[in-house]
Residue frames as a rotation matrix with the C-alpha (Angstrom) as fourth column:
MET 1
0.553 0.832 -0.052 0.03
0.833 -0.554 -0.009 0.01
-0.036 -0.039 -0.999 0.02
THR 2
-0.231 -0.571 0.788 0.95
0.480 -0.771 -0.418 3.69
0.846 0.282 0.452 -0.28
ASP 3
-0.907 -0.131 -0.400 0.98
0.413 -0.457 -0.788 6.36
-0.080 -0.880 0.469 2.34
VAL 4
-0.767 0.640 0.047 -2.17
-0.526 -0.669 0.525 7.61
0.367 0.378 0.850 0.65
VAL 5
0.316 0.872 -0.373 -4.22
-0.459 0.485 0.745 4.60
0.830 -0.064 0.554 1.73
THR 6
-0.775 -0.508 0.376 -4.19
-0.535 0.212 -0.818 3.60
0.336 -0.835 -0.436 5.40
VAL 7
0.050 0.733 -0.679 -6.08
0.096 0.673 0.733 0.91
0.994 -0.102 -0.036 7.38
GLU 8
-0.746 -0.174 0.643 -7.18
-0.608 -0.217 -0.764 1.32
0.273 -0.960 0.056 11.01
MET 9
-0.521 0.555 -0.648 -9.09
0.441 0.825 0.353 -1.30
0.731 -0.102 -0.675 12.98
ARG 10
-0.594 0.438 0.675 -12.01
-0.754 -0.596 -0.276 -0.04
0.282 -0.673 0.684 15.05
ASP 11
-0.015 0.470 0.883 -13.06
-0.654 0.663 -0.364 -3.04
-0.756 -0.583 0.297 16.97
SER 12
0.010 0.102 0.995 -14.42
0.427 0.899 -0.097 -5.52
-0.904 0.426 -0.035 14.27
VAL 13
0.878 0.451 0.162 -14.44
0.352 -0.379 -0.856 -2.86
-0.325 0.808 -0.491 11.51
ALA 14
-0.207 -0.947 0.248 -11.58
0.881 -0.070 0.467 -2.05
-0.425 0.315 0.849 9.16
VAL 15
0.726 0.401 -0.559 -11.50
0.183 -0.896 -0.404 1.65
-0.662 0.191 -0.724 8.33
ILE 16
-0.059 -0.724 0.687 -9.75
0.970 0.122 0.212 2.24
-0.237 0.679 0.695 4.96
ARG 17
0.540 0.220 -0.812 -8.89
0.238 -0.966 -0.103 5.90
-0.807 -0.138 -0.574 4.56
LEU 18
0.208 -0.409 0.888 -7.87
0.960 -0.090 -0.266 7.65
0.189 0.908 0.374 1.31
ASP 19
0.875 0.016 -0.483 -5.89
0.207 -0.916 0.344 10.87
-0.437 -0.401 -0.805 1.99
ASP 20
0.214 -0.850 0.481 -3.34
0.962 0.099 -0.254 12.37
0.168 0.517 0.839 -0.41
GLY 21
-0.344 -0.279 -0.896 -3.66
0.637 -0.771 -0.004 15.86
-0.690 -0.572 0.443 1.10
LYS 22
-0.952 0.024 -0.304 -5.34
-0.240 -0.676 0.697 17.07
-0.188 0.737 0.649 -2.06
VAL 23
-0.151 0.945 -0.291 -8.36
-0.988 -0.152 0.018 15.78
-0.027 0.290 0.957 -3.93
ASN 24
-0.189 -0.042 0.981 -7.67
-0.379 0.925 -0.033 12.08
-0.906 -0.378 -0.191 -3.51
ALA 25
0.282 0.172 -0.944 -7.33
-0.959 0.024 -0.282 11.48
-0.025 0.985 0.171 -7.25
LEU 26
0.645 0.017 0.764 -7.30
-0.165 0.979 0.117 7.76
-0.746 -0.202 0.635 -8.07
SER 27
0.034 -0.759 -0.650 -4.01
-0.999 -0.018 -0.030 6.87
0.011 0.651 -0.759 -9.72
LEU 28
0.368 0.053 -0.928 -3.03
-0.355 0.931 -0.087 3.31
0.860 0.361 0.362 -10.59
ASP 29
-0.656 -0.708 -0.261 -0.91
0.043 0.310 -0.950 3.11
0.753 -0.635 -0.173 -7.47
VAL 30
-0.659 0.521 0.543 -3.79
-0.743 -0.338 -0.578 4.35
-0.118 -0.784 0.609 -5.27
ILE 31
0.361 0.860 -0.362 -6.25
-0.883 0.439 0.163 1.93
0.299 0.261 0.918 -6.92
ALA 32
0.051 -0.425 -0.904 -3.81
-0.099 0.898 -0.428 -0.93
0.994 0.112 0.004 -6.28
ALA 33
-0.908 -0.379 0.177 -3.43
-0.145 -0.112 -0.983 0.09
0.392 -0.919 0.047 -2.66
MET 34
-0.294 0.883 0.367 -7.17
-0.950 -0.228 -0.211 0.32
-0.102 -0.411 0.906 -2.20
GLU 35
0.444 0.429 -0.787 -7.60
-0.609 0.789 0.086 -3.15
0.657 0.440 0.611 -3.69
GLU 36
-0.423 -0.689 -0.589 -4.93
0.084 0.617 -0.783 -4.60
0.902 -0.380 -0.203 -1.42
ALA 37
-0.900 0.112 0.420 -6.56
-0.432 -0.337 -0.837 -3.03
0.048 -0.935 0.351 1.65
LEU 38
0.032 0.999 -0.037 -10.02
-0.997 0.034 0.063 -4.17
0.064 0.035 0.997 0.63
THR 39
0.409 0.089 -0.908 -9.03
-0.377 0.923 -0.080 -7.79
0.831 0.375 0.411 -0.13
SER 40
-0.601 -0.704 -0.379 -6.96
0.082 0.418 -0.905 -8.08
0.795 -0.575 -0.193 3.07
ALA 41
-0.562 0.358 0.746 -9.64
-0.763 -0.571 -0.301 -6.72
0.318 -0.739 0.594 5.39
PRO 42
0.454 0.866 -0.209 -11.96
-0.698 0.492 0.521 -9.73
0.554 -0.091 0.828 5.52
GLY 43
-0.018 -0.539 -0.842 -9.26
0.226 0.818 -0.529 -11.73
0.974 -0.200 0.107 7.12
THR 44
-0.807 -0.411 -0.425 -9.45
0.511 -0.122 -0.851 -9.62
0.298 -0.904 0.308 10.27
ALA 45
-0.866 0.494 -0.074 -12.63
-0.423 -0.804 -0.419 -7.60
-0.267 -0.331 0.905 10.03
ASP 46
-0.460 0.815 0.352 -16.35
0.582 0.577 -0.573 -8.27
-0.670 -0.059 -0.740 10.05
ALA 47
0.699 0.636 0.326 -17.06
0.684 -0.462 -0.565 -5.16
-0.209 0.618 -0.758 7.87
VAL 48
-0.459 -0.852 0.252 -15.31
0.885 -0.413 0.215 -2.30
-0.079 0.322 0.943 6.05
VAL 49
0.688 0.482 -0.543 -15.66
0.386 -0.876 -0.288 1.43
-0.614 -0.011 -0.789 6.08
LEU 50
-0.184 -0.705 0.685 -14.19
0.982 -0.167 0.091 3.31
0.050 0.689 0.723 3.17
THR 51
0.759 0.389 -0.522 -13.63
0.487 -0.871 0.058 7.01
-0.432 -0.298 -0.851 3.73
GLY 52
0.377 -0.598 0.707 -11.61
0.664 -0.358 -0.657 9.97
0.646 0.718 0.262 2.58
ARG 53
-0.713 -0.638 -0.291 -9.94
0.672 -0.505 -0.541 13.09
0.198 -0.582 0.789 3.90
PRO 54
-0.227 0.658 -0.718 -11.88
0.514 -0.545 -0.662 15.97
-0.827 -0.520 -0.214 5.45
GLY 55
-0.028 0.301 -0.953 -13.97
-0.455 -0.853 -0.256 17.54
-0.890 0.426 0.161 2.71
CYS 56
0.123 -0.048 -0.991 -13.23
-0.989 0.083 -0.126 15.01
0.088 0.995 -0.037 0.00
LEU 57
0.619 0.068 0.783 -13.87
-0.156 0.987 0.038 11.32
-0.770 -0.146 0.621 -0.62
THR 58
-0.427 -0.825 0.371 -12.36
0.510 0.119 0.852 11.55
-0.747 0.553 0.370 -4.09
ALA 59
0.029 0.318 -0.948 -12.65
-0.546 -0.789 -0.282 13.96
-0.837 0.525 0.151 -7.05
GLY 60
0.920 0.363 -0.147 -12.26
-0.323 0.490 -0.810 11.02
-0.223 0.792 0.568 -9.51
LEU 61
0.729 -0.604 0.323 -9.60
0.667 0.733 -0.135 9.44
-0.155 0.314 0.937 -11.56
ASP 62
0.082 -0.816 -0.572 -6.11
-0.021 -0.575 0.818 10.87
-0.996 -0.056 -0.064 -12.01
ARG 63
0.916 0.400 0.022 -6.60
-0.008 0.073 -0.997 11.87
-0.400 0.914 0.070 -15.68
SER 64
0.355 -0.821 -0.446 -2.89
-0.931 -0.355 -0.087 12.37
-0.087 0.446 -0.891 -16.33
ILE 65
-0.708 -0.535 0.460 -2.44
-0.514 0.838 0.184 8.59
-0.484 -0.106 -0.869 -15.65
MET 66
-0.244 0.705 0.666 -5.80
0.143 0.706 -0.694 7.22
-0.959 -0.074 -0.273 -16.64
LEU 67
0.849 0.514 0.122 -6.21
0.205 -0.107 -0.973 8.94
-0.487 0.851 -0.196 -20.00
GLY 68
-0.135 -0.936 -0.324 -3.73
-0.279 -0.278 0.919 9.11
-0.951 0.215 -0.224 -22.88
VAL 69
0.075 0.134 -0.988 -2.99
-0.975 -0.198 -0.101 8.61
-0.210 0.971 0.116 -26.52
ASP 70
-0.863 -0.390 -0.322 -2.12
-0.436 0.896 0.086 4.86
0.255 0.214 -0.943 -26.10
ARG 71
0.031 0.998 0.051 -5.57
-0.920 0.008 0.391 3.46
0.390 -0.059 0.919 -26.38
ALA 72
0.237 -0.013 -0.972 -4.55
0.110 0.994 0.013 -0.14
0.965 -0.110 0.237 -25.52
ALA 73
-0.750 -0.581 -0.315 -2.89
0.379 0.013 -0.925 1.08
0.542 -0.814 0.210 -22.37
VAL 74
-0.710 0.560 0.427 -5.90
-0.685 -0.689 -0.235 3.22
0.162 -0.459 0.873 -21.38
THR 75
0.270 0.811 -0.518 -8.27
-0.571 0.568 0.592 0.26
0.775 0.136 0.617 -21.98
GLY 76
-0.069 -0.384 -0.921 -6.09
0.442 0.816 -0.373 -1.86
0.894 -0.433 0.113 -19.67
ASN 77
-0.963 -0.216 0.164 -6.09
-0.019 -0.548 -0.836 0.88
0.270 -0.808 0.523 -17.02
LEU 78
-0.318 0.911 0.264 -9.88
-0.897 -0.379 0.228 1.03
0.308 -0.164 0.937 -17.16
ARG 79
0.311 0.352 -0.883 -10.14
-0.048 0.934 0.355 -2.71
0.949 -0.068 0.308 -16.60
ARG 80
-0.602 -0.610 -0.516 -8.12
0.515 0.196 -0.834 -2.10
0.610 -0.768 0.196 -13.42
VAL 81
-0.843 0.375 0.386 -10.41
-0.508 -0.791 -0.341 0.62
0.177 -0.484 0.857 -12.35
THR 82
0.119 0.940 -0.321 -13.52
-0.706 0.307 0.638 -1.59
0.698 0.150 0.700 -13.05
ARG 83
-0.091 -0.221 -0.971 -11.85
0.324 0.916 -0.238 -4.35
0.942 -0.336 -0.012 -10.96
LEU 84
-0.957 -0.270 0.105 -11.68
0.017 -0.413 -0.911 -2.04
0.290 -0.870 0.400 -8.00
TYR 85
-0.412 0.870 0.271 -15.46
-0.908 -0.417 -0.040 -1.51
0.078 -0.263 0.962 -8.06
GLN 86
0.293 0.472 -0.832 -16.06
-0.406 0.849 0.339 -5.18
0.866 0.239 0.440 -8.63
THR 87
-0.610 -0.547 -0.574 -13.92
0.356 0.458 -0.815 -5.91
0.708 -0.701 -0.085 -5.55
ILE 88
-0.879 0.342 0.333 -16.20
-0.476 -0.579 -0.662 -3.65
-0.034 -0.740 0.672 -3.48
MET 89
0.018 0.972 -0.233 -19.34
-0.957 0.084 0.277 -5.24
0.289 0.218 0.932 -4.85
ASN 90
0.470 0.091 -0.878 -18.02
-0.155 0.988 0.020 -8.74
0.869 0.127 0.478 -4.19
LEU 91
-0.536 -0.727 0.429 -16.29
-0.588 -0.043 -0.808 -8.22
0.606 -0.685 -0.404 -0.89
PRO 92
-0.258 0.440 -0.860 -17.20
0.339 0.875 0.346 -11.04
0.905 -0.202 -0.374 1.48
VAL 93
-0.500 0.138 -0.855 -18.00
0.819 -0.244 -0.519 -8.57
-0.281 -0.960 0.009 4.26
PRO 94
0.639 0.760 0.118 -20.40
0.763 -0.607 -0.223 -5.58
-0.098 0.232 -0.968 4.31
THR 95
-0.570 -0.780 0.257 -18.94
0.819 -0.564 0.103 -2.33
0.064 0.269 0.961 2.95
VAL 96
0.642 0.659 -0.391 -20.00
0.700 -0.712 -0.052 1.19
-0.312 -0.240 -0.919 4.09
VAL 97
-0.276 -0.666 0.693 -18.73
0.748 -0.602 -0.280 4.41
0.604 0.441 0.664 2.49
ALA 98
0.305 0.197 -0.932 -18.32
0.750 -0.653 0.107 7.39
-0.587 -0.731 -0.347 4.82
CYS 99
0.195 -0.183 0.964 -18.48
0.863 -0.436 -0.257 10.22
0.467 0.881 0.073 2.38
THR 100
-0.156 -0.419 -0.895 -16.44
0.876 -0.477 0.071 13.15
-0.457 -0.772 0.441 3.83
GLY 101
-0.072 0.156 -0.985 -17.40
-0.183 -0.973 -0.140 15.64
-0.981 0.170 0.098 1.13
HIS 102
0.091 0.116 -0.989 -16.78
-0.956 -0.268 -0.119 15.81
-0.279 0.956 0.086 -2.62
ALA 103
-0.345 -0.148 0.927 -17.39
0.125 0.972 0.201 12.58
-0.930 0.185 -0.317 -4.52
VAL 104
0.321 0.382 -0.866 -17.27
-0.698 -0.523 -0.489 13.29
-0.640 0.762 0.099 -8.19
ALA 105
0.193 -0.224 -0.955 -17.10
-0.873 0.404 -0.271 10.88
0.447 0.887 -0.118 -11.19
ALA 106
-0.247 -0.332 -0.910 -15.18
0.017 0.938 -0.347 7.81
0.969 -0.101 -0.226 -9.81
GLY 107
-0.974 -0.073 0.213 -16.02
-0.199 -0.157 -0.967 9.06
0.104 -0.985 0.138 -6.34
ALA 108
-0.203 0.978 0.053 -19.69
-0.967 -0.192 -0.169 9.05
-0.155 -0.085 0.984 -7.08
LEU 109
0.222 0.242 -0.945 -19.43
-0.546 0.833 0.086 5.54
0.808 0.497 0.317 -8.45
LEU 110
-0.831 -0.481 -0.278 -17.84
0.000 0.501 -0.865 4.40
0.556 -0.719 -0.416 -5.15
LEU 111
-0.680 0.649 0.341 -21.13
-0.625 -0.271 -0.732 5.46
-0.383 -0.711 0.590 -3.49
LEU 112
0.157 0.845 -0.511 -23.24
-0.985 0.174 -0.014 3.64
0.077 0.505 0.860 -6.01
VAL 113
0.092 -0.182 -0.979 -21.47
-0.316 0.927 -0.202 0.28
0.944 0.328 0.028 -5.57
ALA 114
-0.858 -0.455 0.239 -21.24
-0.348 0.173 -0.921 0.28
0.378 -0.873 -0.307 -1.79
ASP 115
-0.561 0.676 -0.478 -23.63
0.733 0.674 0.093 -1.56
0.385 -0.298 -0.873 0.45
ALA 116
0.560 0.684 -0.467 -24.44
0.823 -0.520 0.226 1.55
-0.088 -0.512 -0.855 2.47
ARG 117
-0.291 -0.650 0.702 -23.54
0.689 -0.651 -0.318 5.22
0.664 0.391 0.637 2.09
ILE 118
0.566 0.355 -0.744 -23.38
0.793 -0.480 0.375 7.85
-0.224 -0.802 -0.553 4.89
GLY 119
0.093 -0.543 0.834 -22.46
0.692 -0.567 -0.446 11.38
0.716 0.619 0.324 4.15
ALA 120
-0.470 -0.305 -0.828 -21.20
0.824 -0.488 -0.288 14.43
-0.316 -0.818 0.481 6.03
ARG 121
0.669 0.729 0.146 -23.28
0.740 -0.632 -0.230 17.59
-0.075 0.262 -0.962 6.11
VAL 122
-0.117 -0.776 -0.620 -20.50
0.264 -0.626 0.734 19.74
-0.958 -0.078 0.278 4.56
PRO 123
0.380 0.164 -0.910 -20.14
-0.698 -0.595 -0.399 21.75
-0.606 0.787 -0.112 1.36
SER 124
-0.440 -0.526 0.728 -19.76
0.015 0.807 0.591 19.11
-0.898 0.271 -0.347 -1.34
LYS 125
0.011 0.408 -0.913 -20.19
-0.994 -0.096 -0.055 18.19
-0.110 0.908 0.405 -5.00
ILE 126
-0.510 -0.066 0.858 -21.46
-0.208 0.977 -0.048 14.67
-0.835 -0.203 -0.511 -5.60
GLY 127
0.568 0.811 -0.137 -22.28
-0.359 0.095 -0.929 13.20
-0.740 0.577 0.345 -9.00
LEU 128
0.025 -0.455 0.890 -21.36
0.736 0.611 0.291 11.55
-0.676 0.648 0.351 -12.28
ASN 129
0.443 0.133 -0.886 -20.12
-0.172 -0.958 -0.230 14.64
-0.880 0.254 -0.402 -14.29
GLU 130
-0.339 -0.722 0.604 -18.48
0.407 0.466 0.786 12.80
-0.848 0.512 0.136 -17.11
VAL 131
0.113 0.446 0.888 -20.85
0.993 -0.027 -0.113 13.79
-0.026 0.894 -0.446 -19.95
ARG 132
0.913 0.314 -0.259 -20.67
0.325 -0.946 0.001 17.40
-0.245 -0.085 -0.966 -18.84
ILE 133
0.303 -0.868 -0.393 -16.90
-0.495 -0.496 0.713 17.45
-0.814 -0.022 -0.580 -19.39
GLY 134
0.354 -0.001 -0.935 -17.14
-0.935 -0.009 -0.354 15.42
-0.008 1.000 -0.004 -22.64
LEU 135
-0.839 -0.542 -0.047 -16.55
-0.537 0.839 -0.090 11.82
0.088 -0.050 -0.995 -21.55
PRO 136
0.131 0.890 -0.437 -19.08
-0.552 0.432 0.713 9.00
0.824 0.147 0.548 -21.93
LEU 137
0.202 0.059 0.978 -20.00
-0.954 0.236 0.183 7.01
-0.220 -0.970 0.104 -18.89
PHE 138
-0.820 -0.452 -0.352 -18.86
-0.501 0.864 0.056 3.42
0.278 0.222 -0.934 -18.48
PRO 139
-0.173 0.837 -0.520 -21.52
-0.140 0.501 0.854 0.75
0.975 0.220 0.030 -18.41
LEU 140
-0.361 0.071 -0.930 -21.00
0.804 0.529 -0.272 0.02
0.473 -0.846 -0.248 -14.76
ALA 141
-0.971 0.006 -0.240 -21.67
0.115 -0.867 -0.485 3.68
-0.211 -0.498 0.841 -13.85
VAL 142
-0.563 0.814 -0.146 -24.90
-0.677 -0.352 0.647 3.73
0.475 0.463 0.749 -15.81
ALA 143
-0.117 0.510 -0.852 -26.13
0.163 0.856 0.491 0.38
0.980 -0.082 -0.183 -14.46
SER 144
-0.588 -0.178 -0.789 -25.28
0.783 0.117 -0.611 1.30
0.201 -0.977 0.070 -10.93
ALA 145
-0.962 0.257 -0.088 -26.99
-0.235 -0.951 -0.203 4.70
-0.136 -0.174 0.975 -11.24
ARG 146
-0.364 0.856 -0.366 -30.11
-0.470 0.171 0.866 3.00
0.804 0.487 0.340 -12.67
ALA 147
-0.114 0.252 -0.961 -30.19
0.535 0.831 0.154 0.64
0.837 -0.496 -0.230 -9.68
ARG 148
-0.396 -0.165 -0.903 -29.46
0.918 -0.042 -0.395 3.06
0.027 -0.985 0.168 -6.86
LEU 149
-0.987 0.018 -0.161 -30.68
0.000 -0.994 -0.108 6.55
-0.162 -0.107 0.981 -7.87
GLN 150
-0.148 0.979 -0.138 -34.25
0.021 -0.136 -0.990 7.80
-0.989 -0.149 -0.001 -7.87
ALA 151
-0.072 0.177 0.981 -35.93
0.906 0.423 -0.010 7.05
-0.417 0.889 -0.191 -11.29
THR 152
0.857 0.498 0.131 -36.80
0.508 -0.777 -0.371 10.72
-0.083 0.384 -0.919 -11.74
ALA 153
0.667 -0.666 -0.334 -33.17
-0.457 -0.719 0.523 11.75
-0.589 -0.196 -0.784 -11.33
PHE 154
0.383 -0.543 0.748 -31.56
0.473 0.810 0.345 8.98
-0.793 0.222 0.567 -13.46
VAL 155
0.547 -0.135 0.826 -31.40
0.810 -0.165 -0.563 10.91
0.212 0.977 0.020 -16.74
ARG 156
0.898 -0.199 0.392 -30.31
-0.240 -0.969 0.058 14.17
0.368 -0.146 -0.918 -15.11
SER 157
0.680 -0.614 0.400 -27.65
-0.453 0.077 0.888 12.36
-0.576 -0.785 -0.226 -13.19
THR 158
0.121 -0.593 0.796 -26.21
0.526 0.719 0.455 10.44
-0.842 0.364 0.399 -16.10
LEU 159
0.232 0.021 0.972 -26.98
0.966 -0.118 -0.228 12.00
0.110 0.993 -0.048 -19.46
GLU 160
0.727 0.149 0.670 -26.85
0.239 -0.970 -0.043 15.50
0.643 0.191 -0.741 -18.11
GLY 161
-0.145 -0.942 -0.302 -24.09
0.610 0.155 -0.777 14.97
0.779 -0.296 0.552 -15.63
GLU 162
0.514 0.405 0.757 -25.87
-0.259 -0.767 0.587 16.81
0.818 -0.497 -0.289 -12.78
VAL 163
-0.533 -0.717 -0.448 -23.84
0.426 0.231 -0.875 17.34
0.731 -0.658 0.182 -9.64
TYR 164
0.551 0.834 0.031 -25.53
0.273 -0.216 0.938 17.69
0.788 -0.508 -0.346 -6.20
ASP 165
-0.279 -0.468 0.838 -24.77
-0.793 -0.380 -0.476 19.11
0.541 -0.798 -0.266 -2.75
TRP 166
-0.975 -0.209 0.074 -25.10
-0.211 0.767 -0.605 16.75
0.070 -0.606 -0.792 0.20
ALA 167
-0.410 0.902 0.135 -28.87
-0.401 -0.045 -0.915 17.41
-0.819 -0.429 0.380 0.51
GLY 168
0.322 0.485 -0.813 -29.56
-0.936 0.034 -0.350 16.76
-0.142 0.874 0.465 -3.18
ALA 169
-0.530 -0.625 -0.573 -27.35
-0.679 0.718 -0.155 13.69
0.508 0.307 -0.805 -3.09
ALA 170
-0.902 0.292 0.318 -29.41
-0.107 0.563 -0.819 12.27
-0.418 -0.773 -0.477 -0.29
ASP 171
-0.044 0.970 -0.239 -32.63
-0.624 -0.213 -0.752 13.10
-0.780 0.116 0.615 -2.06
VAL 172
0.345 0.209 -0.915 -31.69
-0.931 0.203 -0.305 11.37
0.122 0.957 0.265 -5.34
GLY 173
0.975 0.219 0.042 -30.02
-0.223 0.947 0.229 8.33
0.011 -0.233 0.972 -3.79
TYR 174
0.223 -0.966 -0.134 -26.26
-0.269 0.071 -0.961 8.82
0.937 0.250 -0.244 -3.74
LEU 175
-0.819 -0.476 0.321 -26.45
-0.369 0.009 -0.929 8.88
0.439 -0.880 -0.183 0.05
ASP 176
-0.265 0.723 -0.639 -28.58
0.588 0.646 0.487 6.86
0.765 -0.246 -0.596 2.47
ARG 177
0.707 0.338 -0.620 -28.12
0.706 -0.308 0.637 9.19
0.024 -0.889 -0.457 5.39
VAL 178
0.038 -0.663 0.748 -26.42
0.230 -0.723 -0.652 12.49
0.972 0.197 0.125 6.24
VAL 179
0.658 0.061 -0.751 -24.94
0.753 -0.028 0.658 13.35
0.019 -0.998 -0.064 9.69
GLU 180
0.924 -0.383 -0.021 -22.83
-0.370 -0.904 0.215 16.12
-0.101 -0.191 -0.976 11.09
GLU 181
0.455 -0.810 -0.370 -19.15
-0.460 0.142 -0.877 15.96
0.762 0.569 -0.308 10.06
GLY 182
-0.364 -0.692 0.623 -17.92
-0.895 0.076 -0.439 15.16
0.257 -0.718 -0.647 13.50
GLN 183
0.071 0.469 0.880 -20.20
-0.691 0.660 -0.296 12.20
-0.720 -0.587 0.370 13.83
LEU 184
0.409 0.184 -0.894 -19.59
-0.896 0.264 -0.356 10.74
0.170 0.947 0.273 10.38
LEU 185
-0.386 -0.670 -0.634 -16.96
-0.582 0.710 -0.397 8.05
0.716 0.215 -0.664 11.17
ASP 186
-0.848 0.146 0.510 -18.53
-0.383 0.496 -0.779 6.89
-0.367 -0.856 -0.365 14.46
VAL 187
0.181 0.983 -0.009 -21.93
-0.706 0.124 -0.698 6.54
-0.685 0.133 0.716 12.68
ALA 188
0.370 -0.076 -0.926 -20.40
-0.855 0.361 -0.371 4.72
0.363 0.929 0.068 9.72
VAL 189
-0.732 -0.653 -0.193 -18.38
-0.488 0.701 -0.520 2.36
0.475 -0.287 -0.832 11.90
GLY 190
-0.638 0.510 0.577 -21.40
-0.498 0.298 -0.815 1.69
-0.588 -0.807 0.064 14.04
HIS 191
0.442 0.827 -0.347 -23.56
-0.809 0.200 -0.553 0.90
-0.388 0.525 0.758 11.06
ALA 192
0.071 -0.481 -0.874 -20.88
-0.764 0.537 -0.358 -1.29
0.641 0.693 -0.329 9.51
ALA 193
-0.881 -0.403 0.249 -20.44
-0.459 0.594 -0.661 -3.19
0.118 -0.696 -0.708 12.78
GLN 194
-0.183 0.909 0.374 -24.22
-0.614 0.191 -0.766 -3.78
-0.768 -0.370 0.523 12.87
LEU 195
0.581 0.321 -0.748 -24.16
-0.811 0.304 -0.500 -5.12
0.067 0.897 0.437 9.33
GLY 196
-0.319 -0.878 -0.357 -21.16
-0.762 0.462 -0.455 -7.24
0.564 0.127 -0.816 10.23
ARG 197
-0.754 0.072 0.653 -23.15
-0.528 0.526 -0.667 -9.02
-0.391 -0.848 -0.358 12.89
ARG 198
0.328 0.906 -0.266 -25.79
-0.900 0.214 -0.381 -10.24
-0.288 0.364 0.886 10.46
ASP 199
0.457 -0.144 0.878 -25.78
0.154 0.985 0.081 -13.84
-0.876 0.098 0.472 9.32
ARG 200
-0.335 -0.751 -0.570 -23.01
-0.425 -0.419 0.802 -13.67
-0.841 0.511 -0.179 6.70
SER 201
-0.830 0.004 0.558 -24.41
0.421 0.661 0.621 -16.30
-0.367 0.750 -0.550 4.39
ALA 202
0.186 0.980 0.069 -27.85
0.887 -0.138 -0.440 -14.75
-0.422 0.144 -0.895 4.31
TYR 203
0.397 -0.040 -0.917 -26.39
-0.046 -0.999 0.024 -11.22
-0.917 0.033 -0.399 3.84
LEU 204
-0.550 -0.732 -0.402 -24.03
-0.404 -0.187 0.895 -12.12
-0.730 0.655 -0.193 0.94
ALA 205
-0.668 0.400 0.628 -26.60
0.678 0.674 0.292 -14.31
-0.306 0.621 -0.722 -0.82
THR 206
0.452 0.882 -0.132 -29.17
0.755 -0.457 -0.471 -11.54
-0.475 0.113 -0.872 -0.69
ARG 207
0.126 -0.491 -0.862 -26.55
-0.282 -0.851 0.443 -8.89
-0.951 0.187 -0.245 -1.73
GLU 208
-0.824 -0.487 0.290 -25.69
0.098 0.382 0.919 -10.99
-0.558 0.786 -0.267 -4.76
LEU 209
-0.189 0.851 0.490 -29.38
0.970 0.239 -0.039 -10.92
-0.151 0.468 -0.871 -5.83
VAL 210
0.534 0.350 -0.769 -29.64
0.360 -0.918 -0.168 -7.15
-0.765 -0.187 -0.616 -5.16
PHE 211
0.022 -0.633 -0.773 -26.72
-0.485 -0.683 0.546 -6.45
-0.874 0.363 -0.322 -7.46
ALA 212
-0.329 -0.138 0.934 -27.46
0.496 0.816 0.295 -9.06
-0.803 0.561 -0.200 -10.07
PRO 213
0.721 0.593 0.358 -29.38
0.621 -0.326 -0.713 -6.64
-0.306 0.737 -0.603 -12.42
VAL 214
0.689 -0.517 -0.508 -26.45
-0.482 -0.850 0.212 -4.35
-0.541 0.099 -0.835 -12.34
ILE 215
-0.354 -0.858 0.372 -23.98
-0.288 0.479 0.829 -7.05
-0.890 0.186 -0.417 -13.37
ALA 216
-0.001 0.412 0.911 -26.43
0.750 0.603 -0.272 -8.36
-0.662 0.683 -0.309 -16.02
GLU 217
0.924 0.365 -0.110 -26.82
0.212 -0.732 -0.647 -4.91
-0.317 0.575 -0.755 -17.58
VAL 218
0.302 -0.887 -0.350 -23.01
-0.688 -0.457 0.564 -4.38
-0.660 0.071 -0.748 -17.64
GLU 219
-0.510 -0.487 0.709 -22.42
0.091 0.789 0.607 -7.78
-0.856 0.374 -0.358 -19.32
GLN 220
0.413 0.700 0.583 -25.17
0.737 0.119 -0.665 -7.01
-0.535 0.704 -0.467 -21.87
ALA 221
0.894 -0.035 -0.446 -23.64
-0.176 -0.944 -0.280 -3.65
-0.411 0.329 -0.850 -22.60
LEU 222
-0.069 -0.995 -0.065 -20.12
-0.700 0.002 0.714 -4.97
-0.710 0.095 -0.697 -23.01
GLY 223
-0.291 0.031 0.956 -21.43
0.432 0.896 0.102 -7.76
-0.854 0.443 -0.274 -25.22
ARG 224
0.758 0.609 0.235 -22.88
0.496 -0.303 -0.814 -5.28
-0.424 0.733 -0.532 -27.65
LYS 225
0.761 -0.574 0.302 -19.56
-0.059 -0.525 -0.849 -3.30
0.646 0.629 -0.433 -27.98
ALA 226
0.078 -0.843 -0.533 -16.12
0.782 0.383 -0.492 -3.35
0.619 -0.378 0.689 -26.72
PRO 227
0.500 0.136 -0.855 -15.31
0.763 -0.536 0.361 -1.10
-0.409 -0.833 -0.372 -23.71
GLN 228
0.672 -0.230 0.704 -14.37
0.356 -0.733 -0.579 2.43
0.650 0.640 -0.410 -24.75
ALA 229
-0.249 -0.957 -0.149 -11.30
0.690 -0.068 -0.720 4.25
0.679 -0.282 0.678 -23.47
PRO 230
-0.190 0.062 0.980 -12.84
-0.367 -0.930 -0.012 7.19
0.910 -0.362 0.200 -21.50
THR 231
-0.856 -0.262 0.446 -13.16
-0.481 0.086 -0.873 7.15
0.190 -0.961 -0.199 -17.74
PRO 232
-0.505 0.687 -0.522 -15.62
0.416 0.724 0.550 4.77
0.756 0.060 -0.652 -16.11
GLY 233
0.579 0.768 0.274 -16.86
0.149 -0.430 0.890 7.35
0.801 -0.475 -0.364 -13.65
């Protein structure tokens, strides 16, 4: 792992924190460190909380690394990004995101693929803004948005790239709950611990069914055409 990604045990919950001192851009090194932390956590933890630095979960992919003229390299990079989200969706313990603030593009997708999402009541921008800046959304982002966001907000949030503050994000479905900033981590850890005490087999079997339509939509979309090079959210 890198210094950007750290893991702290809070009783039975592994708190994975992303903090680069800036906007928590997801580079290949950061993505690899997040994957390592996520896949290692189930060995010692009953649940995981994924969080960011004060004011920012992540502002998205590190475009200087994730985008480029070498299309084959970019496509390979995007597969690695997609694998990160698949790791979260398939983690054998419950996963809660504690959203500390901004969660744009790849950050918004982290919210859409997590089991539960709790946000801080702080100034923030949350949403899939790719189309607004000239990039198509990746199938996983569209499928996850269709599954998790309010139907009336789906087109605005994807095709129009609308970005919300914390209140709007809660209204449309990016966040399940919003609390004061100072309470965020304690509330998220408490909720994760509660989920971790559920019957594991029942929880995971049900989660698989819950996310099955997302996986099916992605597989159908990728079957129609090869993945494109732009960012997956």
